N, C-alpha and C positions, 0 to 999 in steps of 0.2 A: 390821599386814596382817592378822592372824588375826582380829580383830575384824572387818572389813571382809570379810572372805570369812563368816564366820557369819551376819552381816544378809544378805549376797548369797543366802546358802544358805537362809535364813530366807523374803526375800522370794520365792526361788523355788518354795517349797513351797506359796505361796499362790497360786499359778499356778491359777484357777479355770475358765482358757478353754482348757485341752488338749482337744484333736480326738479323739487315739489312744488306744487302751489305755493301762495304766501302762508295759508293758514297752517300748512304741514311742514314748511320749509324751518331749518334753523341754521341760521347763519351764522358763522363763527368766525372767530379772530382769524386763525390760520388761512382761512377763505378770504377774507381780506386783505391779510396779507400778501398771498397768492395775487389776488387780483392787482393791487397796486405793484407789484414785484414785476409781474407781466407785461403790463401796461407800462412802465420805466422801462423796460428790457425793448418792446415794440416802437415805442417812441425813439431810442438812442439806435435802434436798425435804422430807422427811416430816416432819421435825420444822417447818419454816418453814409446810407446808400445815395441819399440826394447830393450830399456833399462829393462825395464819389464820383457822381453823374457828371456833376457842373466842372468837376476839374478837367483841366488839359494836360495828357501828359505826351510828351514829346520823346520820340525814340531816337535820336539822330545815327544813322547806320550808312556805311561805308562800305560797298564789297569790291573787291580787286578782281577783273577778270583776268586768269593766269593763262588763259590758253592764249598760245604763240602762234602766229604762222596765217590766223584767219584775216581776212580783211572786213573793213566797215565801210560801207558808202555810207557819204556825206555831202549833200547837197547843199548847196549856200545859192541864196536868192536875194542879196543885197543889192541897194539901189544908192549909188553918191553922186547925187546931182551937181554939186560946187566943189568937186574934188576933180582933179585932172589924174588921168589913169596915170602917170608916171610916176605918182605917189600911191598909188595903191600898190599892196603887196600882201601875199599870203606866204606864209610859212607851215609846212606840216614838219613834225616831229614825234619820233615814236622811241 
């Protein structure tokens, strides 16, 4: 029983929600339990939010443009200094 009393006494000292002065406040077992439980929940939430903040989530997305008949202007500006013009070819397919 001595161990149970010391545990209860230690838990009562952790009660952070006492509202009155120390001379008039009564620290309870349930108050200490609420303090430990709320601190544990806060730490778990902080760690999970930090892990979520540090993680990278990739969402690849491919959208097909279904509009037909519209023209798209594409400009190329490429230089091939060592290739003869006879070898260069550009094929366009729709």
